[in-house]
C-alpha positions in Angstrom: -263.6 45.9 9.0 -264.1 42.4 9.7 -266.8 40.0 8.2 -266.0 37.6 9.9 -268.6 38.2 12.4 -270.7 38.3 9.5 -270.2 34.5 8.3 -272.0 31.6 7.7 -271.4 29.1 9.8 -270.6 27.6 13.2 -267.7 29.7 15.7 -265.8 27.3 16.9 -263.2 26.1 19.8 -259.8 25.5 18.6 -257.5 24.7 20.8 -254.7 24.8 18.8 -250.9 26.1 18.6 -251.1 29.6 16.7 -247.5 30.9 17.7 -246.3 32.6 15.3 -248.3 32.0 12.9 -248.1 35.8 11.5 -245.9 36.4 9.0 -243.2 34.8 10.8 -243.1 37.5 13.2 -241.4 36.5 17.0 -243.8 38.7 19.0 -246.9 36.7 17.9 -248.2 37.0 21.5 -250.9 34.2 20.8 -252.0 33.3 24.3 -255.2 31.4 25.7 -257.0 33.0 28.9 -260.5 32.1 30.5 -260.5 29.6 27.3 -260.6 32.1 24.8 -257.5 32.2 21.9 -256.5 36.2 22.1 -253.8 37.9 19.8 -252.5 40.7 21.5 -255.3 40.6 24.0 -257.9 40.6 21.3 -260.2 37.8 20.4 -259.6 35.1 17.8 -262.6 33.4 16.5 -262.5 30.0 15.0 -265.4 29.9 12.1 -265.9 26.6 9.3 -266.5 28.6 6.2 -267.8 27.8 2.8 -266.5 28.8 -0.5 -268.0 28.0 -3.5 -268.7 24.7 -2.7 -266.0 24.1 -0.2 -265.2 24.3 3.2 -262.7 25.8 4.9 -261.3 26.4 8.7 -260.7 30.0 9.2 -259.1 31.5 12.1 -259.4 35.7 12.3 -259.2 38.4 14.6 -263.2 39.4 15.7 -262.1 43.3 15.8 -258.4 43.4 13.8 -258.5 47.4 13.8 -258.1 46.9 17.6 -254.2 46.0 16.8 -253.7 49.5 15.9 -253.7 50.1 19.9 -250.9 48.4 20.5 -247.9 50.6 20.4 -245.5 48.6 18.8 -247.7 47.8 15.6 -248.8 51.1 15.2 -245.3 52.4 15.4 -244.8 49.6 12.4 -247.5 50.9 10.7 -246.3 54.6 10.9 -242.4 53.9 10.2 -242.2 51.0 8.2 -246.0 51.3 6.3 -246.6 48.0 8.1 -250.5 46.8 7.7 -251.3 44.8 11.0 -254.2 42.5 9.8 -252.3 39.9 9.3 -255.4 37.8 10.9 -258.1 39.8 9.3 -260.9 38.9 6.7 -261.2 41.6 4.3 -264.7 40.9 2.5 -262.4 41.3 -1.1 -260.8 38.4 -0.5 -264.0 36.2 0.3 -264.6 37.8 -3.6 -261.5 36.8 -5.3 -261.6 33.4 -3.4 -264.8 32.6 -5.2 -263.8 33.6 -8.3 -260.4 31.6 -8.3 -262.2 28.3 -7.2 -264.8 28.7 -10.0 -262.4 29.8 -12.5 -259.4 27.8 -12.8 -256.0 30.0 -14.4 -255.6 30.2 -18.1 -259.0 28.2 -18.7 -257.5 24.7 -17.0 -259.8 21.7 -17.2 -259.5 18.1 -16.8 -261.6 14.7 -17.6 -260.2 11.6 -15.9 -261.3 8.6 -16.0 -258.9 7.3 -13.0 -256.1 4.4 -14.0 -257.5 4.7 -18.0 -257.5 7.8 -19.3 -257.0 12.0 -18.7 -257.7 15.0 -20.8 -256.0 18.2 -19.6 -256.8 21.4 -21.3 -254.6 24.9 -20.6 -253.6 27.6 -22.4 -250.1 28.8 -23.0 -249.2 32.1 -21.5 -245.9 32.8 -23.2 -244.4 32.0 -26.8 -243.0 28.2 -27.0 -240.6 27.4 -29.5 -240.3 23.8 -30.2 -237.1 21.9 -29.7 -235.6 20.3 -33.1 -238.3 22.4 -35.2 -239.3 25.3 -36.9 -242.6 25.3 -35.1 -243.0 28.6 -32.6 -245.8 28.3 -30.2 -247.7 31.4 -29.5 -249.0 32.8 -26.4 -252.7 31.8 -26.1 -252.2 28.9 -27.8 -254.8 25.5 -26.7 -253.0 22.7 -25.2 -255.4 19.7 -25.0 -253.1 17.1 -23.7 -254.5 13.5 -23.8 -253.3 10.2 -21.6 -253.8 7.2 -21.5 -252.4 4.1 -19.1 -252.7 1.6 -22.0 -250.7 3.1 -24.8 -247.0 3.6 -25.1 -247.6 7.2 -26.0 -249.1 10.6 -24.7 -250.9 13.5 -27.1 -250.7 17.0 -26.5 -253.0 18.9 -29.3 -252.5 21.9 -30.2 -255.2 24.9 -31.8 -254.8 28.2 -32.6 -257.9 30.6 -33.7 -259.7 27.4 -34.0 -257.4 25.6 -36.4 -255.1 22.8 -35.0 -251.4 23.8 -35.2 -250.3 20.0 -35.0 -250.3 17.0 -32.4 -246.9 16.2 -30.4 -247.1 13.2 -29.8 -244.7 11.8 -26.7 -243.6 8.0 -26.4 -244.0 7.2 -22.6 -244.7 4.5 -20.4 -245.6 3.4 -16.8 -248.7 6.1 -17.3 -250.3 6.8 -13.4 -253.6 8.6 -13.7 -255.2 9.7 -10.7 -257.0 12.5 -9.0 -253.8 13.8 -7.4 -251.7 13.5 -10.5 -251.2 12.3 -13.9 -247.4 10.9 -14.0 -245.4 9.0 -16.6 -242.0 7.8 -17.8 -241.4 10.3 -21.2 -238.7 7.7 -23.5 -237.2 11.5 -25.1 -238.5 10.3 -28.5 -241.2 12.7 -29.8 -243.8 12.4 -33.1 -244.6 15.9 -34.6 -247.9 15.2 -36.7 -249.0 17.5 -38.8 -252.6 18.3 -39.7 -252.1 16.6 -43.5 -251.0 13.6 -41.7 -246.8 14.0 -41.9 -244.6 13.0 -39.2 -241.4 14.4 -37.6 -240.2 11.7 -35.6 -237.6 13.8 -33.0 -234.6 12.9 -30.8 -234.0 9.4 -31.1 -230.2 10.8 -31.6 -230.6 11.5 -28.1 -231.4 7.8 -26.8 -228.6 6.8 -24.5 -226.5 3.3 -26.1 -226.8 1.4 -22.8 -231.3 2.4 -23.6 -233.0 -0.5 -21.9 -234.3 -3.2 -23.9 -238.0 -2.7 -23.0 -237.7 0.8 -23.1 -236.3 -0.2 -26.6 -239.2 -2.2 -27.2 -242.3 0.9 -25.7 -240.4 3.0 -28.5 -240.8 0.7 -30.9 -244.6 0.0 -30.3 -245.3 3.4 -30.0 -243.7 4.5 -33.6 -245.3 1.6 -35.4 -248.6 2.5 -33.8 -248.6 6.5 -34.7 -246.2 6.2 -38.2 -248.7 3.5 -39.6 -251.9 5.0 -38.8 -251.6 8.8 -38.7 -254.7 10.0 -39.8 -256.6 7.7 -37.6 -254.7 9.0 -34.9 -255.7 12.2 -36.2 -259.2 11.5 -36.3 -259.2 10.4 -33.0 -257.7 13.2 -31.5 -260.2 15.5 -33.5 -263.4 13.9 -32.1 -262.0 13.6 -28.5 -260.8 17.2 -28.4 -263.7 19.0 -30.3 -265.8 19.8 -26.7 -262.8 21.3 -25.7 -262.1 23.8 -28.1 
């Protein structure tokens, strides 16, 4: 059964080209008749639908079950187990959409001060060995990623079972922070900071001999900041990560 007729919101006229819109089906017999959109002779309704505070423009059949009266679709339904409901709206789909919109995958959350800083929180879905070290991050490890536009590095704070595993500082420049994306130029060198304050500088040997001087200056600046005061950085990260654990 369709729930379209019971959805809140105004039914709309939408003079759009729907040809070929359903599953790449070459038949896709959309047509306009007496100013109304039809699919296989059945009425297509357009509505604005609100789900979890988001408004969507939706097109769906008034009665998708009527497609079974079409002999071609009925034959495919029997022979190929093909359910001809490409334009059907099921009640469960609205429940699922609401759940997905309100609950980001893997508990992901974020805080953003555009152009200045950003924090992203996510959970690893699989074990991840850290190249160049003996550290293996287990599935379920929480990552709290800290980004700044005015620092030559970003930091991934790894937490498991309520305790810090390590802080992974990735040397970077030209960090861009916006609603659309977090982007930066990775300069290869990383610093693994242990909770004790011990440091491991990684991947310096991978720097090309002809690396631009400005990139070398950025790397030197980042290493100086991290290596000279790791405990201050740890204290800051623990403080800033506390509400994200």
